[in-house]
C-alpha positions in Angstrom: -5.2 31.4 9.6 -2.4 30.7 12.1 -3.5 28.3 14.8 -1.1 28.0 17.7 -3.1 25.1 19.4 -2.7 22.9 16.3 1.0 23.8 16.1 1.4 22.5 19.7 -0.4 19.3 18.8 1.9 18.7 15.8 4.9 19.6 17.9 4.0 16.7 20.2 4.1 14.3 17.3 7.5 15.7 16.2 8.9 15.1 19.7 8.3 11.3 19.4 11.5 10.6 17.3 13.5 12.7 19.8 12.2 10.5 22.7 12.9 7.4 20.7 16.4 8.7 19.9 17.1 9.4 23.6 17.0 5.6 24.3 20.1 5.2 22.2 22.2 7.6 24.2 24.6 6.4 26.9 24.2 6.8 30.7 21.7 8.7 32.8 21.6 11.5 30.2 19.5 9.1 28.1 16.8 8.9 30.8 16.9 12.7 31.6 16.7 13.8 27.9 13.8 11.4 27.3 11.8 12.5 30.4 12.4 16.1 29.6 11.2 15.8 26.1 8.3 13.6 27.2 7.3 16.2 29.9 7.5 18.9 27.3 5.2 16.9 25.1 2.8 16.3 28.0 2.6 20.1 28.7 1.8 20.7 25.0 -1.1 18.3 25.5 -2.5 20.4 28.2 -1.8 23.8 26.6 -3.1 23.0 23.1 -6.6 22.3 24.5 -6.5 25.2 26.8 -5.4 27.7 24.1 -7.8 26.3 21.6 -10.7 26.8 24.0 -9.6 30.2 25.5 -8.8 31.8 22.2 -11.5 30.1 20.2 -9.0 28.2 18.1 -10.8 24.9 18.2 -10.7 23.2 14.8 -11.8 19.9 13.2 -8.1 19.2 12.5 -7.2 19.8 16.2 -10.0 17.6 17.4 -8.9 14.9 15.1 -5.1 15.2 15.7 -5.0 15.7 19.5 -6.1 12.2 20.5 -3.9 10.7 17.8 -0.8 12.7 19.0 -1.6 11.5 22.6 -1.8 7.9 21.5 1.3 8.0 19.3 3.3 9.6 22.2 2.1 7.0 24.8 2.5 4.0 22.4 6.0 5.0 21.4 7.1 5.6 25.0 5.6 2.2 26.1 7.1 0.3 23.3 10.5 1.7 23.7 10.5 1.1 27.5 9.5 -2.5 27.0 12.1 -2.9 24.3 14.8 -1.4 26.5 13.6 -3.3 29.6 12.5 -0.2 31.5 9.1 -1.8 31.7 9.3 -5.5 32.4 7.7 -8.4 34.3 4.0 -8.1 35.0 4.0 -4.4 34.4 4.1 -5.2 30.7 0.5 -6.4 31.2 -0.4 -2.9 32.3 1.2 -1.5 29.2 -0.6 -3.9 27.0 -3.9 -3.0 28.6 -3.3 0.6 28.0 -2.4 0.0 24.3 -5.4 -2.3 23.7 -7.8 0.2 25.2 -6.5 2.9 23.0 -7.1 0.8 19.9 -10.6 -0.2 21.0 -11.6 3.4 21.9 -10.1 4.8 18.6 -12.0 2.2 16.6 -15.2 2.9 18.5 -14.9 6.7 18.0 -14.3 6.1 14.3 -17.4 3.9 14.0 -19.6 6.3 16.0 -18.4 9.3 14.0 -19.8 7.6 10.9 -23.1 7.5 12.8 -22.7 11.1 13.6 -22.5 10.3 17.3 -20.0 12.2 19.5 -18.4 10.5 22.4 -17.0 13.3 24.6 -13.9 12.6 26.8 -14.9 12.1 30.4 -13.2 13.8 33.3 -12.1 10.4 34.6 -10.5 9.7 31.3 -8.6 13.0 31.5 -7.4 12.0 34.9 -6.4 8.6 33.6 -4.3 10.3 30.9 -2.6 12.6 33.4 -1.7 9.6 35.7 -0.6 7.7 32.6 1.7 10.6 31.6 3.1 10.9 35.2 3.7 7.1 35.3 5.5 7.2 32.0 7.6 10.1 33.2 8.8 8.2 36.2 9.5 5.1 34.2 11.4 7.1 31.6 13.5 8.6 34.4 14.0 5.2 35.9 17.3 4.4 37.6 18.6 8.0 36.9 16.2 9.4 39.5 18.0 11.5 42.2 17.9 11.3 45.9 17.1 7.6 46.2 13.7 8.2 44.7 12.4 4.8 43.4 11.1 6.1 40.2 10.7 2.6 38.8 8.4 1.6 41.7 6.4 4.8 41.5 6.1 4.4 37.7 5.1 0.8 37.9 2.4 1.4 40.6 1.1 4.5 38.7 1.0 2.6 35.4 -1.0 -0.2 37.0 -3.5 2.4 38.5 -3.7 4.0 35.1 -4.3 0.6 33.5 -7.2 -0.1 35.9 -8.6 3.4 35.1 -8.1 2.6 31.5 -10.2 -0.5 31.8 -12.9 1.4 33.6 -13.1 4.3 31.2 -12.7 2.0 28.2 -15.7 0.0 29.5 -17.7 3.3 29.8 -16.9 4.2 26.2 -17.8 0.7 25.0 -21.1 0.6 26.9 -22.0 4.0 25.4 -21.0 2.8 22.0 -22.8 -0.5 22.1 -26.1 1.3 22.6 -25.7 2.9 19.2 -24.4 -0.3 17.6 -27.4 -2.3 18.7 -29.8 0.2 17.1 
């Protein structure tokens, strides 16, 4: 059966090479193309879940692939921005915190799945993801931002706030997981 929600999830993964490729273009168009594709990918993240719930298209494949698509998108954007010096200085630490948390939570979810324990995504974790996407959008736009908007400063501050939320939500997941690991 045709599942539009899963199609949106997979389209997000297919957008990653386009975002990566945008870094190799010249001038401000590089930033604009990257942020437009990234924003489109972010919208698919919202709509795939919405459509899956509204039209009862929730599948095991979708539940599995959606967080993977999110993590791949965020990791690719962070790594490319560090490589191209759009994220630098101490803000790299925020990027590392975000990436490390994603590995820890993914490993924890995999471990708990073997125990048949579900760890639902908290509302705070959803807000963290939204703020993270906004931060990455500003950082992707960077110096190409119009009207003297300091997109880099907004992105850096937002990424740090997202990193702090990442630590908090990661701790919540770890605390919940440790209870099951100690049994």
